ChimeraX commands (.cxc) that place a marker at each C-alpha (Angstrom):
marker #1 position -18.43,-16.82,29.21 radius 0.5
marker #1 position -18.13,-17.92,26.05 radius 0.5
marker #1 position -17.30,-15.78,22.65 radius 0.5
marker #1 position -20.65,-16.18,21.60 radius 0.5
marker #1 position -21.68,-14.48,24.75 radius 0.5
marker #1 position -19.75,-11.52,23.65 radius 0.5
marker #1 position -20.84,-11.83,20.09 radius 0.5
marker #1 position -24.32,-13.32,19.70 radius 0.5
marker #1 position -24.96,-14.78,16.42 radius 0.5
marker #1 position -26.19,-11.98,14.16 radius 0.5
marker #1 position -25.54,-9.32,15.72 radius 0.5
marker #1 position -22.90,-6.87,14.00 radius 0.5
marker #1 position -20.73,-5.28,16.66 radius 0.5
marker #1 position -18.57,-2.65,15.80 radius 0.5
marker #1 position -14.99,-2.58,16.17 radius 0.5
marker #1 position -13.40,0.33,15.14 radius 0.5
marker #1 position -11.87,2.59,12.88 radius 0.5
marker #1 position -8.82,2.84,11.25 radius 0.5
marker #1 position -7.29,5.58,9.00 radius 0.5
marker #1 position -5.46,4.75,5.64 radius 0.5
marker #1 position -3.40,7.84,4.91 radius 0.5
marker #1 position -0.89,7.82,1.64 radius 0.5
marker #1 position 2.48,7.13,3.83 radius 0.5
marker #1 position 1.22,3.79,5.64 radius 0.5
marker #1 position 0.04,2.48,2.34 radius 0.5
marker #1 position 3.00,3.24,0.92 radius 0.5
marker #1 position 5.11,2.18,3.70 radius 0.5
marker #1 position 2.91,-1.50,3.90 radius 0.5
marker #1 position 3.41,-1.58,0.45 radius 0.5
marker #1 position 7.35,-1.31,0.51 radius 0.5
marker #1 position 7.50,-4.33,3.10 radius 0.5
marker #1 position 4.64,-6.68,2.04 radius 0.5
marker #1 position 3.33,-5.82,-1.56 radius 0.5
marker #1 position 5.53,-3.35,-3.20 radius 0.5
marker #1 position 2.96,-2.96,-6.67 radius 0.5
marker #1 position 2.84,0.52,-8.27 radius 0.5
marker #1 position -0.22,1.15,-7.31 radius 0.5
marker #1 position 0.24,0.45,-3.45 radius 0.5
marker #1 position 3.48,2.44,-3.89 radius 0.5
marker #1 position 3.10,5.62,-6.54 radius 0.5
marker #1 position 0.54,8.47,-6.86 radius 0.5
marker #1 position 1.40,9.31,-9.93 radius 0.5
marker #1 position 1.64,5.46,-11.24 radius 0.5
marker #1 position -1.48,4.77,-10.04 radius 0.5
marker #1 position -3.33,6.77,-12.04 radius 0.5
marker #1 position -2.61,4.48,-14.77 radius 0.5
marker #1 position -3.69,1.11,-13.24 radius 0.5
marker #1 position -7.44,0.23,-13.19 radius 0.5
marker #1 position -8.10,1.66,-9.59 radius 0.5
marker #1 position -6.81,5.43,-11.10 radius 0.5
marker #1 position -5.19,6.35,-7.75 radius 0.5
marker #1 position -3.39,5.58,-4.81 radius 0.5
marker #1 position -5.03,2.41,-2.72 radius 0.5
marker #1 position -4.12,-0.09,0.08 radius 0.5
marker #1 position -2.92,-3.87,-0.51 radius 0.5
marker #1 position -5.96,-6.05,0.26 radius 0.5
marker #1 position -3.28,-7.74,2.85 radius 0.5
marker #1 position -3.07,-4.26,4.63 radius 0.5
marker #1 position -6.91,-3.68,4.67 radius 0.5
marker #1 position -7.09,-7.28,6.09 radius 0.5
marker #1 position -4.18,-6.57,8.48 radius 0.5
marker #1 position -5.86,-3.50,10.01 radius 0.5
marker #1 position -9.46,-5.73,10.77 radius 0.5
marker #1 position -6.65,-7.94,12.74 radius 0.5
marker #1 position -5.45,-5.14,14.71 radius 0.5
marker #1 position -8.52,-3.13,15.67 radius 0.5
marker #1 position -10.47,-6.44,16.42 radius 0.5
marker #1 position -7.15,-7.29,19.07 radius 0.5
marker #1 position -7.18,-3.20,20.47 radius 0.5
marker #1 position -11.02,-4.49,21.03 radius 0.5
marker #1 position -10.67,-7.57,22.15 radius 0.5
marker #1 position -8.08,-6.67,24.55 radius 0.5
marker #1 position -10.26,-3.26,26.00 radius 0.5
marker #1 position -12.98,-6.28,26.47 radius 0.5
marker #1 position -10.91,-8.57,28.35 radius 0.5
marker #1 position -9.51,-5.46,30.37 radius 0.5
marker #1 position -13.18,-4.77,31.26 radius 0.5
marker #1 position -14.56,-8.30,31.69 radius 0.5
marker #1 position -11.81,-9.25,34.57 radius 0.5
marker #1 position -12.45,-5.22,35.84 radius 0.5
marker #1 position -15.99,-6.50,37.14 radius 0.5
marker #1 position -14.38,-9.87,38.29 radius 0.5
marker #1 position -15.31,-11.87,35.30 radius 0.5
marker #1 position -12.59,-14.06,33.23 radius 0.5
marker #1 position -12.94,-13.73,29.31 radius 0.5
marker #1 position -12.99,-16.49,27.01 radius 0.5
marker #1 position -9.87,-17.61,26.24 radius 0.5
marker #1 position -9.33,-17.29,22.42 radius 0.5
marker #1 position -7.29,-18.29,19.97 radius 0.5
marker #1 position -5.10,-19.34,17.55 radius 0.5
marker #1 position -7.64,-19.47,14.28 radius 0.5
marker #1 position -6.83,-22.17,11.89 radius 0.5
marker #1 position -7.53,-19.89,9.14 radius 0.5
marker #1 position -10.51,-18.04,7.56 radius 0.5
marker #1 position -12.58,-18.34,3.90 radius 0.5
marker #1 position -14.42,-16.54,1.06 radius 0.5
marker #1 position -11.80,-13.54,1.29 radius 0.5
marker #1 position -13.51,-10.45,-0.75 radius 0.5
marker #1 position -11.54,-7.50,-1.31 radius 0.5
marker #1 position -14.85,-5.86,-2.47 radius 0.5
marker #1 position -13.85,-1.89,-2.86 radius 0.5
marker #1 position -10.20,-0.44,-3.78 radius 0.5
marker #1 position -9.55,1.35,0.01 radius 0.5
marker #1 position -7.83,4.94,-1.14 radius 0.5
marker #1 position -5.53,6.96,0.38 radius 0.5
marker #1 position -7.58,9.10,2.76 radius 0.5
marker #1 position -10.21,6.51,3.72 radius 0.5
marker #1 position -11.37,5.46,6.90 radius 0.5
marker #1 position -12.20,2.04,7.34 radius 0.5
marker #1 position -14.72,1.01,10.17 radius 0.5
marker #1 position -14.51,-2.91,10.88 radius 0.5
marker #1 position -17.08,-5.34,12.41 radius 0.5
marker #1 position -17.69,-8.99,13.75 radius 0.5
marker #1 position -20.76,-10.78,13.39 radius 0.5
marker #1 position -20.92,-14.23,15.51 radius 0.5
marker #1 position -22.00,-16.89,12.98 radius 0.5
marker #1 position -21.77,-20.57,15.03 radius 0.5
marker #1 position -20.02,-21.80,17.59 radius 0.5
marker #1 position -19.28,-25.91,17.88 radius 0.5
marker #1 position -17.71,-28.21,19.87 radius 0.5
marker #1 position -14.42,-30.03,18.72 radius 0.5
marker #1 position -14.84,-33.64,18.27 radius 0.5
marker #1 position -10.91,-33.91,17.89 radius 0.5
marker #1 position -9.78,-31.21,21.14 radius 0.5
marker #1 position -12.36,-31.81,23.89 radius 0.5
marker #1 position -12.99,-29.08,25.96 radius 0.5
marker #1 position -12.63,-26.57,22.62 radius 0.5
marker #1 position -14.91,-25.26,20.56 radius 0.5
marker #1 position -14.66,-23.55,16.90 radius 0.5
marker #1 position -16.44,-20.04,16.77 radius 0.5
marker #1 position -17.77,-18.74,12.77 radius 0.5
marker #1 position -17.60,-15.26,12.68 radius 0.5
marker #1 position -18.43,-13.21,9.64 radius 0.5
marker #1 position -15.86,-9.96,9.40 radius 0.5
marker #1 position -16.19,-6.82,7.35 radius 0.5
marker #1 position -15.13,-3.52,6.71 radius 0.5
marker #1 position -16.93,-0.29,5.45 radius 0.5
marker #1 position -15.37,2.97,4.21 radius 0.5
marker #1 position -16.08,6.33,5.69 radius 0.5
marker #1 position -19.09,6.73,3.16 radius 0.5
marker #1 position -21.04,3.16,4.23 radius 0.5
marker #1 position -19.84,1.16,1.41 radius 0.5
marker #1 position -18.30,-2.39,2.09 radius 0.5
marker #1 position -14.46,-3.04,1.35 radius 0.5
marker #1 position -13.59,-6.45,3.06 radius 0.5
marker #1 position -15.49,-9.65,4.24 radius 0.5
marker #1 position -14.49,-12.86,5.08 radius 0.5
marker #1 position -15.36,-15.60,7.15 radius 0.5
marker #1 position -13.10,-16.61,10.36 radius 0.5
marker #1 position -12.67,-19.19,11.94 radius 0.5
marker #1 position -11.70,-19.08,15.89 radius 0.5
marker #1 position -10.91,-21.34,19.09 radius 0.5
marker #1 position -11.56,-21.24,22.04 radius 0.5
marker #1 position -11.20,-23.09,25.23 radius 0.5
marker #1 position -14.32,-24.10,26.84 radius 0.5
marker #1 position -14.30,-22.75,30.55 radius 0.5
marker #1 position -13.46,-25.30,33.12 radius 0.5
marker #1 position -16.74,-26.33,35.17 radius 0.5
marker link #1:1,2 radius 0.2
marker link #1:2,3 radius 0.2
marker link #1:3,4 radius 0.2
marker link #1:4,5 radius 0.2
marker link #1:5,6 radius 0.2
marker link #1:6,7 radius 0.2
marker link #1:7,8 radius 0.2
marker link #1:8,9 radius 0.2
marker link #1:9,10 radius 0.2
marker link #1:10,11 radius 0.2
marker link #1:11,12 radius 0.2
marker link #1:12,13 radius 0.2
marker link #1:13,14 radius 0.2
marker link #1:14,15 radius 0.2
marker link #1:15,16 radius 0.2
marker link #1:16,17 radius 0.2
marker link #1:17,18 radius 0.2
marker link #1:18,19 radius 0.2
marker link #1:19,20 radius 0.2
marker link #1:20,21 radius 0.2
marker link #1:21,22 radius 0.2
marker link #1:22,23 radius 0.2
marker link #1:23,24 radius 0.2
marker link #1:24,25 radius 0.2
marker link #1:25,26 radius 0.2
marker link #1:26,27 radius 0.2
marker link #1:27,28 radius 0.2
marker link #1:28,29 radius 0.2
marker link #1:29,30 radius 0.2
marker link #1:30,31 radius 0.2
marker link #1:31,32 radius 0.2
marker link #1:32,33 radius 0.2
marker link #1:33,34 radius 0.2
marker link #1:34,35 radius 0.2
marker link #1:35,36 radius 0.2
marker link #1:36,37 radius 0.2
marker link #1:37,38 radius 0.2
marker link #1:38,39 radius 0.2
marker link #1:39,40 radius 0.2
marker link #1:40,41 radius 0.2
marker link #1:41,42 radius 0.2
marker link #1:42,43 radius 0.2
marker link #1:43,44 radius 0.2
marker link #1:44,45 radius 0.2
marker link #1:45,46 radius 0.2
marker link #1:46,47 radius 0.2
marker link #1:47,48 radius 0.2
marker link #1:48,49 radius 0.2
marker link #1:49,50 radius 0.2
marker link #1:50,51 radius 0.2
marker link #1:51,52 radius 0.2
marker link #1:52,53 radius 0.2
marker link #1:53,54 radius 0.2
marker link #1:54,55 radius 0.2
marker link #1:55,56 radius 0.2
marker link #1:56,57 radius 0.2
marker link #1:57,58 radius 0.2
marker link #1:58,59 radius 0.2
marker link #1:59,60 radius 0.2
marker link #1:60,61 radius 0.2
marker link #1:61,62 radius 0.2
marker link #1:62,63 radius 0.2
marker link #1:63,64 radius 0.2
marker link #1:64,65 radius 0.2
marker link #1:65,66 radius 0.2
marker link #1:66,67 radius 0.2
marker link #1:67,68 radius 0.2
marker link #1:68,69 radius 0.2
marker link #1:69,70 radius 0.2
marker link #1:70,71 radius 0.2
marker link #1:71,72 radius 0.2
marker link #1:72,73 radius 0.2
marker link #1:73,74 radius 0.2
marker link #1:74,75 radius 0.2
marker link #1:75,76 radius 0.2
marker link #1:76,77 radius 0.2
marker link #1:77,78 radius 0.2
marker link #1:78,79 radius 0.2
marker link #1:79,80 radius 0.2
marker link #1:80,81 radius 0.2
marker link #1:81,82 radius 0.2
marker link #1:82,83 radius 0.2
marker link #1:83,84 radius 0.2
marker link #1:84,85 radius 0.2
marker link #1:85,86 radius 0.2
marker link #1:86,87 radius 0.2
marker link #1:87,88 radius 0.2
marker link #1:88,89 radius 0.2
marker link #1:89,90 radius 0.2
marker link #1:90,91 radius 0.2
marker link #1:91,92 radius 0.2
marker link #1:92,93 radius 0.2
marker link #1:93,94 radius 0.2
marker link #1:94,95 radius 0.2
marker link #1:95,96 radius 0.2
marker link #1:96,97 radius 0.2
marker link #1:97,98 radius 0.2
marker link #1:98,99 radius 0.2
marker link #1:99,100 radius 0.2
marker link #1:100,101 radius 0.2
marker link #1:101,102 radius 0.2
marker link #1:102,103 radius 0.2
marker link #1:103,104 radius 0.2
marker link #1:104,105 radius 0.2
marker link #1:105,106 radius 0.2
marker link #1:106,107 radius 0.2
marker link #1:107,108 radius 0.2
marker link #1:108,109 radius 0.2
marker link #1:109,110 radius 0.2
marker link #1:110,111 radius 0.2
marker link #1:111,112 radius 0.2
marker link #1:112,113 radius 0.2
marker link #1:113,114 radius 0.2
marker link #1:114,115 radius 0.2
marker link #1:115,116 radius 0.2
marker link #1:116,117 radius 0.2
marker link #1:117,118 radius 0.2
marker link #1:118,119 radius 0.2
marker link #1:119,120 radius 0.2
marker link #1:120,121 radius 0.2
marker link #1:121,122 radius 0.2
marker link #1:122,123 radius 0.2
marker link #1:123,124 radius 0.2
marker link #1:124,125 radius 0.2
marker link #1:125,126 radius 0.2
marker link #1:126,127 radius 0.2
marker link #1:127,128 radius 0.2
marker link #1:128,129 radius 0.2
marker link #1:129,130 radius 0.2
marker link #1:130,131 radius 0.2
marker link #1:131,132 radius 0.2
marker link #1:132,133 radius 0.2
marker link #1:133,134 radius 0.2
marker link #1:134,135 radius 0.2
marker link #1:135,136 radius 0.2
marker link #1:136,137 radius 0.2
marker link #1:137,138 radius 0.2
marker link #1:138,139 radius 0.2
marker link #1:139,140 radius 0.2
marker link #1:140,141 radius 0.2
marker link #1:141,142 radius 0.2
marker link #1:142,143 radius 0.2
marker link #1:143,144 radius 0.2
marker link #1:144,145 radius 0.2
marker link #1:145,146 radius 0.2
marker link #1:146,147 radius 0.2
marker link #1:147,148 radius 0.2
marker link #1:148,149 radius 0.2
marker link #1:149,150 radius 0.2
marker link #1:150,151 radius 0.2
marker link #1:151,152 radius 0.2
marker link #1:152,153 radius 0.2
marker link #1:153,154 radius 0.2
marker link #1:154,155 radius 0.2
marker link #1:155,156 radius 0.2
marker link #1:156,157 radius 0.2
marker link #1:157,158 radius 0.2
view
């Protein structure tokens, strides 16, 4: 079993949904992105977004947390059925990150993963590189986040 067995090329998999309440937006911003439109609802009215909104890094971190929760549950289910889940990680990076629309206080994001391709790594025999499209939509079905992720995977022993 490999990653693309679980995330087939072209199939958009729903990973889960996360809420973005104002207190979480502010707490994240205080630690990692202390700009006024992430910290203070009143101050945010004077910026381009017009209201308190999450840091893009907050919405991207939400994608990672949701993926890991999904992945952990999936691996547990595979093991319970007597299987061996793929060994993933680490990621060598991502590209084409786009914060498409602001994530406002009270929004709920649903996160997705779509397998794009996999290839063996010539530089590391026994490993493959998986490419996936990572996305998020708000509760209105509007895209808010998109990036292409690279994920290393150890090929199963034969």
